[in-house]
C-alpha positions as CSV (number, residue, x, y, z in Angstrom):
1,M,275.9,201.6,47.3
2,S,276.3,205.3,45.8
3,S,277.6,204.7,42.1
4,G,279.1,208.4,42.8
5,S,282.5,209.3,43.2
6,P,283.6,209.2,47.1
7,N,284.1,212.2,49.3
8,S,286.9,213.6,48.1
9,A,287.1,215.5,51.8
10,A,287.6,211.9,53.4
11,P,290.4,210.4,54.7
12,S,292.5,208.9,51.8
13,R,292.9,205.5,53.5
14,P,291.0,203.2,55.5
15,P,292.0,202.4,59.1
16,H,294.3,199.7,59.3
17,C,296.0,199.6,56.3
18,R,299.7,200.6,54.8
19,P,299.8,201.4,50.7
20,G,300.1,198.5,48.5
21,V,303.3,198.3,46.6
22,W,303.1,198.6,42.6
23,P,305.9,197.1,40.7
24,A,308.1,199.7,38.8
25,S,307.1,198.2,35.4
26,L,303.5,199.5,35.9
27,S,303.6,202.0,32.8
28,P,301.0,204.5,31.4
29,A,300.7,201.8,28.4
30,R,299.1,199.6,30.5
31,L,296.9,200.1,33.7
32,A,299.1,202.9,35.4
33,S,296.7,205.7,34.0
34,R,293.7,204.1,36.0
35,I,295.1,203.6,39.4
36,R,295.4,205.9,42.0
37,T,297.0,205.1,45.2
38,D,296.9,208.2,46.8
39,A,293.1,208.7,47.7
40,P,290.1,207.6,46.3
41,A,288.5,210.7,44.8
42,G,287.3,210.5,41.2
43,C,287.1,206.3,41.6
44,R,284.4,203.6,41.4
45,V,286.7,200.8,42.4
46,A,288.6,199.9,45.1
47,L,291.5,197.3,45.6
48,L,292.0,195.8,49.1
49,G,294.7,193.8,49.8
50,L,293.9,190.8,52.6
51,A,297.4,189.8,53.4
52,D,297.4,187.4,56.2
53,D,297.1,183.6,55.9
54,L,297.1,182.8,59.6
55,G,293.8,181.0,59.2
56,V,295.1,178.5,56.7
57,R,298.0,177.7,58.9
58,L,295.3,177.2,62.2
59,N,293.6,174.7,59.8
60,A,296.5,173.4,58.9
61,G,297.1,174.1,55.2
62,R,300.6,175.2,53.4
63,P,301.4,178.8,54.2
64,G,302.1,181.5,51.9
65,A,298.8,183.1,51.0
66,A,300.1,186.1,52.9
67,E,301.7,187.3,49.7
68,G,298.8,186.6,47.4
69,P,297.7,190.6,47.0
70,A,301.6,191.6,46.2
71,A,301.5,188.6,43.7
72,I,298.2,189.9,41.9
73,R,299.8,193.3,41.5
74,A,302.6,192.3,40.3
75,A,300.9,189.7,37.6
76,L,298.5,192.8,36.7
77,A,301.5,195.1,35.8
78,R,302.7,192.6,33.0
79,Y,299.5,192.6,31.5
80,G,299.6,194.8,28.4
81,V,296.4,196.6,28.5
82,A,296.1,199.5,26.2
83,E,292.2,200.5,26.2
84,P,291.2,199.9,22.9
85,D,287.7,201.2,22.2
86,D,285.9,198.2,23.2
87,W,287.3,197.4,26.3
88,A,287.3,200.5,28.4
89,W,288.4,200.3,32.8
90,P,286.7,202.0,35.4
91,T,289.2,204.4,37.8
92,I,290.7,202.1,40.5
93,Y,291.9,203.2,43.8
94,D,294.2,201.0,45.7
95,A,293.5,201.2,49.3
96,G,296.8,198.9,50.1
97,D,296.4,195.7,52.2
98,V,295.1,195.6,55.9
99,I,297.5,195.0,58.5
100,P,296.7,191.9,60.4
101,A,296.9,192.2,64.0
102,P,300.0,190.5,65.8
103,G,299.8,186.6,67.2
104,T,299.4,183.0,66.1
105,G,296.3,181.9,67.6
106,P,292.5,182.7,66.9
107,E,292.2,185.9,69.3
108,A,294.6,187.5,66.7
109,L,292.6,185.9,63.9
110,A,289.6,187.7,65.3
111,Q,291.2,190.7,65.3
112,T,292.5,190.9,61.9
113,H,288.9,190.0,60.7
114,D,287.7,193.4,62.7
115,R,290.7,195.1,61.0
116,V,289.0,193.9,57.5
117,T,285.9,194.1,58.2
118,E,286.3,198.0,59.3
119,A,288.8,199.1,56.0
120,A,286.2,197.4,53.9
121,G,283.6,199.1,55.7
122,W,285.0,202.3,55.0
123,L,285.2,201.8,51.6
124,L,281.7,200.7,50.9
125,D,280.9,204.5,52.3
126,Q,283.0,206.3,50.0
127,G,280.7,205.1,47.5
128,L,283.1,202.5,45.9
129,F,283.0,198.7,44.9
130,P,285.4,197.2,47.0
131,I,287.4,194.0,45.1
132,G,289.3,192.3,47.6
133,L,293.1,190.4,46.8
134,G,293.6,187.1,49.4
135,G,294.8,185.5,51.3
136,G,293.1,183.1,53.4
137,H,289.5,182.6,52.7
138,D,288.8,183.1,56.1
139,L,289.1,186.8,55.1
140,T,286.4,186.6,52.9
141,F,284.1,186.4,56.2
142,A,285.8,189.8,57.5
143,F,285.4,191.2,54.2
144,V,281.8,190.0,53.0
145,R,280.6,191.2,56.9
146,A,280.9,195.0,56.2
147,A,278.7,194.8,52.8
148,A,276.5,192.1,55.0
149,S,275.8,195.0,57.7
150,R,274.9,197.5,55.2
151,F,272.8,195.3,52.7
152,P,270.3,193.1,55.2
153,G,269.9,189.6,53.5
154,L,272.8,189.8,51.5
155,A,273.3,186.1,49.2
156,G,276.3,185.1,47.8
157,V,278.1,183.0,45.0
158,S,281.1,181.4,45.6
159,F,283.4,179.3,43.7
160,D,285.4,177.0,45.8
161,A,286.3,173.4,45.6
162,H,285.4,173.7,49.3
163,L,281.9,174.2,51.4
164,D,284.3,176.2,54.2
165,V,281.5,175.3,56.7
166,R,284.3,174.5,59.4
167,P,282.6,175.8,62.7
168,E,286.4,176.4,64.4
169,P,288.2,179.4,63.3
170,G,290.3,179.7,60.3
171,S,290.4,179.4,56.5
172,G,287.6,176.7,56.2
173,M,285.2,178.7,58.6
174,V,283.8,181.4,55.8
175,Y,280.6,180.4,54.7
176,R,279.5,179.0,58.0
177,A,280.2,182.1,59.9
178,L,278.3,184.3,57.2
179,I,275.3,182.4,57.8
180,E,275.1,182.1,61.3
181,R,276.4,185.6,62.2
182,C,275.6,187.5,59.5
183,K,272.6,186.7,58.4
184,V,273.4,185.7,54.9
185,A,270.4,184.6,53.0
186,R,272.1,181.8,50.8
187,V,275.0,180.9,49.3
188,D,275.3,178.6,46.1
189,V,278.7,177.2,45.5
190,F,279.9,176.5,42.1
191,G,282.8,174.0,41.9
192,A,282.4,171.9,45.0
193,N,284.8,168.9,44.9
194,P,282.4,165.9,47.0
195,L,286.1,164.1,47.4
196,V,287.3,166.9,49.9
197,N,284.1,167.8,51.7
198,S,282.3,165.5,54.3
199,A,278.9,164.4,54.3
200,E,278.3,166.3,57.3
201,H,279.4,169.6,55.7
202,V,277.4,168.9,52.8
203,R,274.5,168.8,55.3
204,W,274.4,171.8,57.3
205,F,275.4,173.4,54.2
206,E,272.0,172.5,52.2
207,S,270.0,172.8,55.7
208,H,271.0,175.9,56.0
209,G,270.0,176.8,52.3
210,G,272.9,176.5,50.8
211,R,272.5,175.2,47.3
212,L,275.5,173.2,45.5
213,R,275.5,174.3,41.9
214,S,277.1,171.9,38.8
215,G,280.5,170.9,39.7
216,H,281.8,170.9,35.9
217,L,280.3,173.0,33.2
218,D,281.2,173.6,29.2
219,E,282.3,176.9,28.4
220,S,278.9,177.8,26.7
221,D,276.8,176.3,29.0
222,A,278.4,178.9,31.8
223,E,276.2,181.8,32.1
224,R,272.9,179.8,31.2
225,N,273.7,178.3,34.9
226,L,274.1,181.2,36.9
227,P,271.6,181.8,39.8
228,R,268.7,183.8,39.1
229,L,270.1,187.0,41.8
230,T,266.9,189.1,42.8
231,K,269.0,190.5,46.1
232,D,272.0,192.2,47.1
233,F,274.7,189.5,46.5
234,F,278.8,188.9,47.1
235,V,280.7,186.9,44.9
236,S,284.0,185.2,46.7
237,F,286.2,183.3,43.9
238,D,288.6,181.0,45.6
239,L,291.2,180.2,43.4
240,D,291.2,176.6,44.0
241,V,287.9,175.9,42.0
242,L,290.2,176.1,39.4
243,D,292.3,173.2,37.5
244,A,295.8,172.4,39.3
245,S,297.1,172.5,35.4
246,H,295.6,176.4,35.6
247,A,296.1,177.2,39.4
248,P,298.9,175.2,40.9
249,G,299.7,178.1,43.4
250,V,297.2,178.2,45.9
251,S,296.6,176.4,49.3
252,A,295.1,173.4,48.7
253,M,295.6,172.3,44.8
254,N,292.2,170.6,42.8
255,P,293.2,167.9,40.4
256,A,289.8,167.7,39.1
257,G,288.9,171.5,38.9
258,W,287.4,174.1,36.2
259,S,288.7,175.7,33.1
260,T,289.9,179.4,33.6
261,A,287.8,179.6,30.6
262,T,284.4,178.7,32.2
263,A,285.1,180.5,35.3
264,T,285.9,184.0,32.9
265,R,282.8,183.7,31.1
266,M,280.6,183.9,34.4
267,L,282.3,185.9,36.6
268,L,281.9,189.0,33.3
269,A,278.4,188.0,33.6
270,L,277.9,188.4,37.3
271,A,280.2,191.5,37.5
272,Q,277.4,193.1,35.2
273,S,274.6,193.2,38.1
274,P,274.1,196.2,39.7
275,R,272.9,194.0,42.9
276,L,276.7,192.9,43.2
277,R,277.8,194.5,46.4
278,C,281.8,193.3,46.6
279,I,283.7,190.8,45.2
280,D,287.1,188.8,46.5
281,F,289.7,186.6,44.9
282,M,291.8,184.4,47.4
283,E,294.1,181.5,48.7
284,L,297.0,183.0,45.8
285,C,300.0,181.2,47.3
286,P,303.2,182.6,45.5
287,A,305.4,180.3,47.3
288,H,304.0,177.1,45.6
289,D,303.3,179.1,42.0
290,P,305.9,178.3,39.6
291,E,306.8,180.9,36.9
292,G,303.5,183.2,38.5
293,R,301.1,181.0,36.9
294,T,298.3,181.2,39.1
295,A,299.0,184.8,39.8
296,R,299.0,185.4,36.3
297,V,295.3,183.8,35.8
298,A,294.1,185.8,39.2
299,A,294.8,188.9,36.7
300,H,292.8,187.8,34.2
301,M,290.2,187.3,36.7
302,L,290.6,190.6,38.1
303,L,290.8,192.1,34.6
304,T,287.7,190.1,33.6
305,T,285.6,191.5,36.6
306,L,286.7,194.8,36.0
307,R,285.3,195.3,32.3
308,G,282.3,193.5,33.7
309,L,282.1,196.5,36.0
310,H,282.7,199.1,33.5
311,F,279.1,197.9,31.7
312,R,277.5,197.9,35.1
313,F,278.7,201.6,35.5
314,M,277.6,202.2,31.6
315,A,274.3,200.9,32.0
316,L,273.5,202.7,35.8
317,D,274.7,206.1,34.4
318,T,272.9,205.8,31.0
319,P,268.8,205.8,32.3
320,S,269.7,208.3,35.0
321,K,271.3,211.0,32.5
322,S,268.1,209.7,30.0
323,R,265.8,210.7,33.2
324,G,267.7,213.8,33.7
325,E,267.4,215.2,30.0
326,K,263.5,214.2,30.1
327,D,262.9,216.1,33.0
328,R,264.5,219.0,31.5
329,S,262.6,219.0,28.6
């Protein structure tokens, strides 16, 4: 993926997308100076709303994740980010929300997946780093599928209480589908809860190269437990990896999940890797989120990722500048 700016002559929005709506409270003193909604020119990062929860409903989960992208945007607008010297931000293009296909069955889900893949692929082809905001976790399959087609042998890092290797369409299909259909090389899962994953699913996952990582990590141990990633990879952060005391507003609450501090340290480290190709934050369910607590956690995780990406871009830009100066000397 190019680290440069996208082509200013390209269409201003991916296919099948409607503009994302930012609250009026987003002021220049916060993130507004770094967010573009008209066109991607000059941006390095893109937000893509995955505003659908049909997959959750097909798997008999509690609905509401379709409102997740709007809730994350609203939570971001309330953060007082003033850009001090030691905390800079990449310029962000909000590509809007993918419009779900009409219907309530598996065929509609498959059509929505195709739309998500096309939109995510458009962003990658513009040289943008895509960040998905969800939305049911099945949409991760569609979102990552675009990267997998461009980066063969793609691996994955999942933060999730569930293995999500169901064979049937729905929110529990994501990693089985990525492994079987997209030839994802392997997935490392952090935070899987043994009480909510069947022995059959664990066997399938491990027999297909998946690796279960430590369930609970001390905050100081978080970065040391990251897998050694020498290939291109994606990250998917299902908010139900977090403890329900931190994140009650998800499709399936976790009574024994992670702390936000541990997750923050790991995301900051992962986002700095030049091998990371895309990331998403999934399963925010605002209808079950008292006082917007989980949305604020999601916004915090997203801002942490943006900070890591800023450090990544700085590291990528500096060597190329030095080489250019050396070549001219």
